[in-house]
C-alpha positions in Angstrom: -35.2 0.8 8.7 -34.2 0.4 5.1 -32.6 3.9 5.2 -30.6 3.0 8.3 -29.5 -0.3 6.8 -28.4 1.5 3.7 -26.4 4.0 5.7 -24.8 1.2 7.8 -23.8 -0.7 4.7 -21.9 2.4 3.4 -19.8 2.7 6.6 -16.2 1.6 6.2 -14.3 0.1 9.1 -11.6 2.2 10.7 -8.2 0.6 11.1 -7.0 0.5 14.8 -3.9 2.5 13.9 -6.2 5.4 13.2 -8.0 5.4 16.6 -5.5 7.8 18.3 -5.5 10.2 15.4 -9.2 10.3 14.9 -9.8 10.5 18.7 -7.3 13.3 19.1 -8.7 15.2 16.2 -12.2 14.9 17.6 -11.1 16.2 21.0 -9.4 19.1 19.3 -12.5 19.9 17.4 -14.6 20.1 20.6 -12.0 22.4 22.2 -11.7 24.7 19.2 -15.4 24.8 18.7 -15.8 26.0 22.3 -13.1 28.7 21.8 -14.0 29.9 18.2 -16.6 28.2 16.0 -14.9 28.8 12.6 -11.8 26.9 13.9 -14.1 24.2 15.1 -15.5 23.7 11.6 -11.9 23.4 10.2 -11.0 20.9 12.8 -14.2 19.0 12.1 -13.2 18.7 8.4 -9.7 17.5 9.4 -11.3 14.9 11.7 -13.5 13.6 9.0 -10.5 13.4 6.6 -8.5 11.6 9.2 -11.2 9.0 9.6 -11.4 8.7 5.8 -7.6 8.2 5.6 -7.5 5.4 8.1 -10.4 3.5 6.5 -9.9 -0.3 6.1 -12.5 -1.5 3.6 -13.0 -5.2 2.9 -11.7 -6.4 -0.4 -12.6 -9.3 -2.7 -9.3 -10.9 -3.6 -9.1 -13.2 -6.7 -7.8 -16.6 -5.5 -5.6 -18.2 -8.2 -2.0 -19.4 -7.7 -0.7 -17.6 -10.8 -2.0 -14.2 -9.9 0.0 -11.3 -8.3 -2.3 -8.9 -6.6 -1.7 -5.2 -6.0 -0.4 -4.5 -2.4 -1.6 -0.9 -2.4 -4.3 1.5 -3.6 -3.0 4.1 -6.0 -1.5 4.9 -9.3 1.3 2.9 -11.0 4.2 5.3 -11.3 7.0 2.9 -12.5 7.2 -0.3 -14.5 10.6 -1.6 -15.5 13.8 -3.1 -14.4 15.6 -2.0 -11.2 18.0 -3.5 -8.7 16.3 -4.5 -5.5 17.5 -2.9 -2.2 20.6 -4.7 -0.9 19.0 -5.3 2.5 16.4 -7.6 0.9 19.1 -10.1 0.0 17.6 -10.7 -3.5 20.9 -10.1 -5.3 22.2 -7.2 -7.4 20.7 -8.4 -10.7 17.9 -6.0 -11.8 14.4 -7.4 -11.3 11.1 -6.2 -12.8 9.6 -3.6 -10.5 6.1 -2.2 -10.2 5.8 0.9 -8.1 2.4 2.1 -6.8 2.1 5.7 -5.5 -0.5 6.4 -2.8 -1.7 10.0 -2.4 -3.3 11.2 0.8 -6.8 10.3 -0.4 -6.0 6.6 -1.1 -6.5 3.8 1.4 -3.1 3.1 3.0 -3.6 -0.4 4.3 -1.1 -2.6 2.4 -1.8 -6.2 1.4 0.3 -9.2 0.4 0.5 -9.6 -3.4 0.9 -13.4 -3.2 0.5 -16.4 -0.9 3.7 -17.4 0.8 6.1 -17.2 3.7 7.7 -14.0 5.0 11.4 -15.0 4.7 12.8 -11.5 5.6 11.8 -8.2 7.0 14.2 -5.3 6.8 13.7 -1.8 8.0 15.9 1.1 6.9 15.7 4.7 8.1 16.1 7.4 5.5 14.8 10.6 4.0 11.3 11.8 3.2 11.4 13.0 -0.4 8.4 12.8 -2.7 7.6 9.1 -3.0 6.6 9.7 -6.6 10.2 10.2 -7.5 12.3 7.2 -8.5 15.2 8.1 -6.1 12.7 7.5 -3.2 13.4 3.8 -3.6 17.0 4.3 -2.5 16.9 7.4 -0.3 13.6 7.3 1.7 12.8 5.5 4.9 11.5 2.0 3.9 10.5 -1.4 5.2 11.0 -4.4 3.0 9.6 -7.9 3.0 10.7 -10.9 1.0 7.8 -13.3 0.5 8.7 -16.9 -0.7 6.0 -18.3 -2.9 5.6 -21.2 -5.3 6.5 -18.8 -8.1 9.7 -17.6 -6.5 10.8 -14.8 -4.1 8.9 -11.5 -4.2 10.2 -8.3 -2.7 7.6 -5.9 -1.3 8.9 -2.5 -0.1 6.9 0.1 1.9 8.4 3.6 1.2 7.7 6.7 3.3 6.7 9.8 1.3 7.0 13.5 1.6 4.6 13.8 4.6 4.7 10.2 5.7 6.3 9.7 9.1 5.5 6.2 10.1 5.7 2.8 8.5 3.7 0.1 10.3 4.3 -3.6 9.7 1.8 -6.1 11.1 3.6 -9.3 10.2 6.8 -11.0 11.2 9.5 -13.3 9.7 8.3 -16.8 9.3 4.7 -15.9 9.1 2.5 -17.1 6.3 0.4 -14.7 4.3 -2.4 -15.3 1.9 -2.8 -13.2 -1.2 -4.7 -10.1 -0.1 -3.8 -10.4 3.6 -3.1 -7.2 5.4 0.6 -6.8 6.3 1.2 -3.1 6.9 0.2 0.6 6.7 2.0 3.8 5.9 0.7 7.1 7.3 0.0 10.0 5.0 1.2 9.6 1.4 3.7 7.0 0.3 4.6 4.2 -2.1 4.9 0.5 -2.4 7.4 -1.3 -4.7 6.9 -4.9 -5.8 10.0 -6.8 -7.2 8.9 -9.7 -9.4 10.9 -12.9 -10.0 11.8 -14.1 -13.5 9.0 -15.5 -15.6 6.3 -13.1 -14.2 4.4 -11.0 -16.8 3.3 -7.5 -15.8 -0.4 -6.7 -16.5 -0.5 -3.0 -15.6 1.0 0.1 -17.2 2.1 3.5 -16.1 -0.9 5.4 -14.8 -3.0 2.3 -14.1 -5.2 2.7 -11.0 -4.9 -0.2 -8.5 -7.0 -1.4 -5.6 -5.1 -3.3 -2.9 -6.2 -6.9 -2.6 -8.2 -6.8 -5.8 -6.3 -5.5 -8.9 -4.2 -8.2 -10.7 -0.9 -6.5 -11.5 1.0 -9.5 -12.8 0.7 -13.2 -13.7 3.2 -16.0 -13.2 2.2 -17.9 -16.3 5.1 -17.7 -18.8 2.7 -17.8 -21.8 0.9 -14.6 -20.7 1.9 -11.9 -23.2 2.9 -8.4 -22.1 -0.1 -6.1 -22.2 0.0 -2.7 -24.1 -2.0 0.3 -22.9 -3.5 3.4 -24.4 -4.5 6.6 -22.7 -7.9 7.9 -23.4 
């Protein structure tokens, strides 16, 4: 019984968005196995990877009003000033932006970085260039949210990547989100940009690894100094 309990505890829930993909892959695996066993093994591996991709593990979110939490699993690929997309209505003045790149092995469920009200949702079709490139913020398909919080208005932009072909948003305008609440998902490799209001100090650097709903990427306290990072 202890072995079974240990195995059960290691299982990660599958997000409902993944059911059609995992189910279709499983059926293809059975069919290919019947036709030619080596193809069945390949399909089995792809099915397991598909289930891994759509995993939706529980996260322990730090609850404190001055914290900004990572909206995505992945690697920080940009920290600096950038003008937010015009469709967000945040103005043309550059804001501090933190970009988090998700590869195909990262969990792709996106979570709200702060507690607040969803003031705007704006979807824009576009290209599918590598999401790790800076121009992806302007050229790629994207879905943007503006979240109004006690610390100001935050922009959160889901950006499709080179192989991503579907951005899913679970929330709607006027809804209230808590920090760490799920709000969307992007299929198969992508990026999330967070635009921070004035007075917010970034606490991550290029190359930092983030966990959605858990990693603190910024703090709204004005007395928090900018952190420096070393690679080792």
